[in-house]
C-alpha positions in Angstrom: 27.4 18.2 13.0 27.1 22.0 12.3 29.9 21.8 9.7 28.3 19.0 7.7 25.0 21.0 7.7 26.7 23.9 6.4 28.2 21.7 3.5 24.5 20.2 3.2 23.0 23.3 2.7 25.6 24.9 0.5 25.3 22.3 -1.3 21.6 22.7 -2.1 21.5 26.4 -2.4 23.9 25.6 -5.4 21.4 23.1 -7.0 18.5 25.8 -6.7 21.3 28.0 -9.2 21.6 24.9 -10.9 17.6 24.2 -11.8 17.8 27.8 -12.7 20.5 27.3 -15.1 19.0 24.0 -16.1 15.6 25.5 -16.9 17.7 28.6 -19.2 19.1 26.0 -21.9 18.1 22.3 -21.5 15.3 22.8 -24.1 17.4 24.1 -26.6 18.6 20.3 -27.4 18.2 19.6 -30.7 15.9 16.8 -30.9 16.6 13.3 -32.5 14.4 11.3 -34.6 12.5 8.9 -32.7 12.8 5.4 -32.2 10.0 3.1 -32.8 9.3 2.8 -28.8 9.7 6.1 -26.8 10.6 6.6 -23.3 7.8 7.3 -20.8 8.8 9.2 -17.7 6.0 9.4 -15.9 5.7 11.7 -12.9 2.8 11.6 -10.4 3.2 14.6 -7.9 1.2 14.1 -4.8 -1.3 16.6 -3.7 -0.3 19.1 -5.7 -3.1 21.6 -6.2 -3.6 24.1 -9.0 -2.4 26.9 -7.1 0.5 25.1 -6.2 2.2 25.2 -9.6 3.7 28.4 -11.4 1.8 28.3 -15.0 -1.9 28.3 -13.6 -3.1 32.1 -13.7 -0.3 33.5 -13.1 -1.9 37.2 -13.8 -3.5 36.6 -10.1 -0.1 36.6 -8.5 1.0 33.4 -6.1 3.4 32.6 -3.3 5.6 30.1 -5.1 7.2 29.5 -7.7 7.9 26.5 -9.9 10.5 27.8 -13.0 11.2 24.3 -14.3 8.1 22.7 -14.6 6.8 26.0 -15.9 9.3 25.8 -18.8 9.1 22.2 -19.4 5.1 22.9 -19.6 5.6 25.9 -21.4 7.4 24.2 -24.3 5.3 21.0 -24.4 1.6 21.0 -23.8 -0.3 22.3 -20.7 -3.8 20.2 -20.2 -5.8 22.9 -19.0 -8.4 20.6 -18.5 -7.6 17.4 -16.6 -9.5 15.8 -14.3 -8.6 13.0 -11.7 -10.7 11.3 -8.8 -11.2 13.3 -5.6 -8.5 10.9 -3.9 -5.5 8.9 -4.3 -5.9 5.6 -4.2 -9.0 6.0 -6.5 -6.9 8.1 -9.0 -3.7 6.0 -9.0 -6.4 3.0 -9.5 -7.8 4.4 -12.6 -4.7 5.4 -13.9 -3.5 2.2 -13.5 -6.5 0.3 -14.7 -8.5 3.1 -17.1 -11.3 2.6 -15.5 -13.4 4.9 -13.4 -13.4 4.5 -9.8 -16.7 3.2 -9.2 -16.1 0.5 -11.7 -13.4 -1.0 -9.5 -15.5 0.0 -6.1 -13.4 2.1 -4.6 -14.1 5.5 -5.1 -15.5 6.8 -1.7 -12.2 6.3 0.4 -8.2 5.3 0.1 -7.2 2.0 1.1 -6.6 1.4 4.7 -3.7 -0.8 6.2 -4.8 -3.9 7.7 -7.7 -4.6 5.9 -7.6 -6.6 2.6 -8.0 -4.3 0.2 -6.2 -4.9 -3.2 -6.8 -4.4 -6.7 -8.7 -7.2 -7.7 -5.8 -9.8 -9.9 -8.1 -9.1 -12.7 -7.4 -5.7 -13.9 -4.4 -5.8 -16.0 -2.3 -2.8 -14.6 -0.5 -0.4 -17.0 2.9 -2.0 -16.7 1.8 -5.2 -17.8 1.0 -4.5 -20.9 4.4 -2.2 -21.5 6.3 -5.1 -20.0 4.9 -7.9 -22.6 5.5 -5.3 -25.4 9.5 -4.7 -24.7 9.3 -1.9 -21.9 12.0 -2.3 -18.8 9.0 -1.5 -16.1 10.0 0.4 -12.9 8.2 2.2 -10.3 9.6 4.7 -7.0 8.0 6.3 -4.9 4.4 5.6 -3.5 2.4 2.6 -4.3 -1.2 2.6 -2.1 -2.7 0.1 -4.0 -3.0 -3.1 -1.4 -0.7 -4.5 0.6 -2.5 -7.7 2.0 -1.2 -10.3 -0.2 1.8 -10.7 -2.2 -0.3 -10.7 -5.5 -1.0 -7.0 -4.8 2.7 -5.7 -4.8 3.7 -3.4 -7.7 6.5 -6.4 -8.3 3.7 -9.1 -8.9 1.9 -6.1 -11.4 3.9 -5.6 -14.2 6.8 -3.8 -12.5 10.1 -5.5 -12.6 11.3 -3.4 -9.6 10.1 -1.2 -7.1 11.0 1.1 -4.6 9.3 3.5 -1.7 6.5 3.0 -0.1 3.3 0.7 0.1 0.7 2.9 2.9 -0.3 6.0 1.6 2.0 8.7 3.3 5.2 8.3 5.5 7.4 10.5 7.0 10.2 12.2 5.0 13.2 11.2 7.5 11.8 8.3 9.3 9.7 6.5 6.8 7.5 5.3 9.0 3.3 5.7 9.1 2.0 5.1 12.7 5.4 4.5 14.0 5.5 1.4 11.5 8.6 1.3 9.2 7.1 1.1 5.4 10.3 1.3 2.9 11.1 -1.3 1.0 12.6 -2.7 -2.4 11.7 -5.6 -4.6 12.9 -6.9 -7.7 10.9 -9.5 -10.1 13.1 -12.0 -12.4 12.3 -15.4 -13.9 8.7 -15.7 -11.4 10.7 -15.4 -8.3 10.2 -11.7 -6.2 13.2 -10.5 -4.1 11.9 -8.3 -1.1 13.7 -5.6 1.0 13.0 -4.0 4.1 15.3 -0.9 4.0 15.1 0.6 7.8 18.8 1.6 7.2 17.7 4.4 5.1 16.3 6.5 8.1 17.2 9.6 8.4 17.9 10.0 5.0 15.4 12.7 3.2 13.2 10.5 1.2 12.8 12.8 -2.0 16.9 12.4 -2.3 16.2 8.8 -1.8 14.1 8.3 -5.1 16.4 11.0 -6.9 19.3 8.5 -6.3 17.0 5.0 -7.0 16.0 6.3 -10.6 19.6 7.6 -11.5 21.0 4.0 -10.7 18.2 2.3 -12.5 19.0 4.9 -15.5 22.5 4.2 -15.2 22.3 0.6 -15.6 19.5 0.7 -18.0 19.9 -0.9 -21.4 19.8 2.5 -24.1 18.4 0.6 -26.9 15.9 -1.0 -24.7 12.5 1.6 -24.0 12.1 2.0 -20.2 8.6 2.8 -18.8 9.3 4.4 -15.4 6.8 5.2 -13.2 8.0 7.9 -10.4 5.1 8.6 -7.5 6.6 11.4 -5.8 5.9 11.7 -2.5 6.3 15.4 -2.6 4.1 17.4 -1.5 2.1 15.7 0.4 2.1 15.6 4.2 3.6 15.8 6.6 4.8 19.3 5.2 8.6 19.5 5.5 11.4 19.6 3.7 15.1 19.9 5.1 16.7 23.2 5.6 18.8 23.3 2.8 15.9 23.1 0.4 14.4 26.8 1.5 14.4 29.6 -0.8 16.8 32.3 0.6 14.5 34.8 0.8 11.6 32.7 2.4 13.4 30.8 5.2 10.5 31.0 8.3 9.7 27.3 9.0 6.5 28.3 10.5 5.3 30.1 7.2 3.2 27.8 5.6 4.2 29.3 2.0 7.9 29.0 2.8 7.6 25.1 3.9 5.8 24.7 0.1 8.2 26.6 -1.7 11.0 23.8 0.3 9.1 21.0 -1.0 8.4 22.1 -3.9 12.3 23.4 -4.7 13.2 19.5 -3.7 10.5 18.4 -6.5 11.8 20.3 -8.9 15.4 19.4 -8.0 14.6 15.8 -7.8 13.1 15.8 -11.5 16.2 18.5 -13.0 18.6 15.4 -12.0 16.4 12.8 -13.4 16.5 14.7 -16.5 20.1 15.3 -16.6 20.9 11.4 -15.4 18.6 10.5 -19.0 20.5 13.2 -20.6 24.0 11.4 -19.9 22.8 8.2 -21.0 21.8 9.6 -23.8 17.9 9.1 -23.6 16.3 12.3 -23.3 15.9 13.1 -26.6 13.4 9.8 -27.1 11.4 10.3 -23.9 8.0 11.6 -23.3 7.7 13.0 -19.6 4.2 13.0 -18.4 3.2 15.3 -15.2 0.4 15.5 -13.4 -1.2 15.6 -9.6 -3.4 12.7 -8.4 -5.8 15.2 -7.1 -6.7 18.6 -5.8 -4.8 20.2 -2.6 -5.9 19.6 0.8 -7.2 22.1 2.8 -4.4 23.7 4.6 -2.0 26.5 5.5 0.6 25.0 3.3 -1.4 24.3 -0.2 -3.7 26.0 -2.5 -6.1 25.4 -5.4 -6.4 29.1 -5.9 -8.4 30.5 -7.7 -10.1 26.8 -8.3 -13.4 26.2 -5.6 -12.9 23.5 -3.2 -10.5 20.7 -1.8 -9.4 17.3 -1.9 -12.5 14.7 -1.5 -14.5 17.3 -3.2 -16.1 17.3 -6.5 -15.5 21.4 -7.2 -12.9 21.8 -9.3 -10.5 22.3 -6.1 -10.4 18.7 -5.6 -10.4 17.1 -9.4 -9.2 19.4 -12.0 -5.4 19.4 -11.3 -2.0 20.4 -13.1 -1.0 18.3 -15.9 1.4 18.5 -18.9 3.5 16.7 -21.2 6.5 17.7 -22.7 9.5 16.0 -24.8 12.6 17.9 -26.4 12.0 15.9 -29.5 8.9 17.5 -32.0 8.7 13.8 -33.0 7.3 12.1 -29.7 5.4 15.6 -29.4 4.6 18.4 -31.3 4.9 21.2 -29.2 1.4 23.6 -28.9 1.6 25.8 -25.7 -1.8 24.6 -24.0 -5.1 22.3 -24.7 -8.7 22.9 -23.4 -9.5 19.9 -24.3 -10.6 17.4 -21.5 -8.6 14.5 -20.2 -9.3 12.1 -17.7 -7.0 10.4 -15.6 -8.2 7.2 -17.3 -7.3 8.1 -20.2 -3.6 7.8 -20.1 -4.4 4.1 -20.1 -5.5 3.4 -23.6 -4.0 6.6 -24.9 -0.1 5.3 -24.1 -0.8 1.8 -24.6 -1.6 2.2 -28.2 0.9 4.8 -28.9 3.7 2.8 -28.0 2.3 -0.1 -30.0 1.2 -2.3 -26.3 -2.4 -2.8 -27.3 -1.7 -6.1 -29.0 0.3 -7.2 -25.7 -3.1 -5.9 -24.2 -5.2 -7.6 -25.8 -3.1 -11.1 -25.1 -3.1 -9.9 -21.6 -7.1 -9.9 -21.4 -7.9 -13.6 -22.6 -5.8 -15.0 -20.0 -8.4 -12.9 -17.3 -11.5 -11.5 -16.6 -10.6 -8.4 -17.7 -12.7 -7.0 -20.4 -11.2 -4.1 -22.5 -14.5 -2.9 -24.0 -15.3 -2.1 -20.7 -12.6 0.4 -20.2 -13.5 4.0 -19.4 -10.3 5.2 -20.9 -10.6 7.1 -24.1 -7.5 6.6 -26.6 -6.3 10.5 -27.2 -2.9 9.8 -29.0 -4.1 11.4 -32.0 -4.7 14.3 -30.3 -2.2 14.6 -27.3 1.1 13.3 -28.6 0.9 14.1 -32.3 -1.8 16.4 -33.1 -2.9 14.8 -35.9 -6.6 15.0 -34.9 -7.6 18.3 -34.2 -11.2 17.5 -32.5 -11.1 17.0 -28.6 -11.7 13.4 -28.3 -13.6 13.3 -25.2 -16.6 15.5 -24.4 -17.9 13.7 -21.3 -17.0 12.5 -18.1 -18.1 11.0 -14.7 -16.4 12.6 -11.9 -17.7 10.1 -9.2 -21.0 8.8 -7.8 -20.5 7.8 -3.8 -23.4 6.0 -2.2 -22.0 6.6 0.8 -21.9 10.5 0.8 -25.0 10.0 -1.4 -23.6 12.5 -3.7 -22.5 12.5 -7.9 -20.8 14.4 -10.3 -21.0 14.9 -14.5 -19.3 17.0 -17.0 -20.7 17.3 -20.5 -19.7 19.9 -22.4 -19.3 23.2 -21.3 -21.5 22.2 -18.1 -20.7 20.4 -14.7 -23.7 19.1 -12.5 -23.2 18.5 -8.8 -25.8 16.2 -7.0 -25.8 16.1 -3.4 -24.2 18.0 -0.3 -20.7 19.1 -1.5 -19.4 21.1 1.4 -16.8 19.7 3.6 -15.0 16.6 4.0 -17.2 13.6 4.0 -17.3 10.4 6.1 -15.2 7.1 5.6 -16.8 4.2 4.7 -18.0 2.0 7.7 -15.5 -1.2 7.6 -17.5 -4.3 6.2 -20.3 -2.3 5.1 -22.0 -2.9 1.9 -23.7 0.4 -0.1 -25.8 -0.5 -2.7 -26.1 1.3 -5.5 -29.5 2.6 -6.7 -31.1 5.6 -8.1 -31.9 7.0 -4.6 -28.6 6.4 -3.5 -27.8 9.7 -5.0 -29.5 12.6 -3.0 -31.1 14.3 -6.2 -32.8 17.2 -3.6 -29.5 19.2 -3.6 -28.0 20.3 -6.9 -25.5 22.4 -8.3 -25.2 23.2 -12.4 -22.1 25.2 -13.6 -20.8 26.5 -16.7 -17.0 25.8 -16.1 -16.4 27.2 -19.5 -17.4 30.6 -18.7 -17.4 30.4 -15.0 -14.5 27.7 -14.2 -14.6 29.2 -10.4 -18.0 28.0 -10.1 -19.9 30.9 -8.7 -23.1 31.1 -10.6 -25.3 28.1 -10.2 -27.6 27.8 -13.1 -29.8 24.7 -11.9 -32.6 26.7 -11.7 -32.2 28.5 -15.2 -31.3 25.4 -17.2 -33.7 22.2 -16.0 -32.8 20.6 -19.0 -29.1 20.3 -19.1 -29.5 19.1 -15.8 -31.9 16.4 -16.3 -29.9 15.5 -19.1 -26.7 14.9 -17.0 -28.7 13.5 -14.4 -29.9 11.1 -16.4 -26.3 10.0 -17.2 -25.7 9.4 -13.9 -28.5 7.2 -13.7 -27.3 5.1 -16.4 -24.2 4.4 -15.0 -25.7 3.7 -11.6 -28.2 1.2 -13.7 -24.4 -1.2 -14.2 -23.0 -0.7 -10.9 -22.9 -3.6 -8.3 -23.2 -3.1 -4.1 -20.0 -1.1 -3.2 -18.0 -2.8 -0.3 -15.8 0.2 0.1 -13.9 -0.5 3.2 -13.4 -4.6 3.4 -12.9 -6.0 7.2 -10.0 -5.7 9.2 -8.0 -8.8 9.0 -7.0 -10.8 12.3 -3.2 -10.9 12.6 -2.8 -8.4 9.7 1.1 -6.8 9.4 2.1 -4.2 10.8 1.7 -5.9 14.8 3.7 -5.5 17.6 6.1 -8.2 17.1 6.8 -7.1 13.1 6.5 -3.2 13.1 6.7 -2.9 9.4 4.0 -3.6 6.3 4.4 -6.9 4.9 1.5 -8.6 3.0 -0.7 -10.8 5.1 0.7 -13.9 3.3 2.8 -14.3 6.5 0.2 -14.5 9.1 -2.8 -16.0 7.1 -0.3 -18.7 5.6 2.6 -18.7 7.9 5.3 -19.0 5.3 6.8 -16.8 2.6 5.7 -18.0 -1.1 8.2 -20.2 -3.0 8.5 -17.4 -5.1 9.0 -14.7 -2.9 12.4 -14.5 -1.4 14.3 -12.3 1.1 17.6 -9.7 0.4 18.3 -9.8 3.7 17.1 -12.4 6.8 13.0 -12.5 7.3 11.3 -11.3 10.2 10.7 -13.9 13.0 7.4 -15.1 14.2 6.6 -15.4 18.2 
């Protein structure tokens, strides 16, 4: 009704004011002594570009504001040179495994529906050693790491519970992708998994549902047990939408891209502020490390921005792979606040850094003995001594592979001040051909098209140094070739599975075990009646 809409609008205007008050006051909390195992609140903001947050190059002027994120970042540690993969599935896989996407065979595209794409069970995901190390592990929001089999799902990959969506993006109100329902919850207990489809959430703003779910988890959590919370936020990914109540009073035009983006950022900040309040109410905030990052650069659109960096999501220019990221803790015993760092940090580095810092490395070693996973093959660098405690003043990482893509015949590599790009970079690339294998060999990269930038003095990639520094270009090409020699063939989009879900009869995402085996595994149960099949 008009009256209920007005009440909701008023309520969220009040919430926007509360965020401003919260920003002014919450950082004055005195930190308590850290326990042996701090809580980890890991927030991934989807598709947030370098220009979609307030603290990056504020002197150049922006159409958006993020007061809460800016304040948290300024009182923690801003990672000025944080790099991800160029797309969300590759980044999320690298975060969860500590491996470059090329080592996982998924660097060229995102996981698609109706295919067998799934992170191999041999890979030990981040939540698994945390859980073995005594942490409660929960995930809220986006998964996008495969759903073909029950073994692909988050509640079989280390998370005790998960709540959200399986695919890459859904509608914020209907919770559908391609007219297919994609909203679920799962819970694992004593090797049993309870699985629920949540169609009754339709019509509710998904960001509010995620926030409520995290608050519910925190409220019922045993505060004496450390908590690993993975919040894979839906905002600010397309579709570009937020309810009217999240629009700022001075910017209410729903046809204005900046106004819509500001509303989406408002919803993200309100969600984070309410989560922090829940941690504080439970007495857990002073023993929590907050990690915030984006999974890749912003896509090319009138809503998003990587300004002043060059390029977009799905490109290896800085705008596609250098993203906002920061750390915060109210407790200086957990994180030494020191403004910002220009040291390189790659998304894979969270894996080793967080697991070692929280005392979970031995758990990881034991898990690796049970599988083919080889922890000595990790691309992740342990930066815990530098990032969290500040004990190490030397930058741990000097170089990184950005990508090698045999589909687009391109590659990128960074070493010290220099960044080399090989192949055609402008414009979005073609998807992998379904079922086609791409072989890694030296000439699978187009070496005839080269770019070389000094990204320390020229972070906007305006001056190509290929002709003036051929020795540097040759050195970085050699580093790429070294990786090429180690790679097997890539089948980056697996074949479509006949009878895979969703189907006309079952209009929601569901592991294919139902259609390929015809039954629910004995460890999977339904919190509601399972679907019928014809």
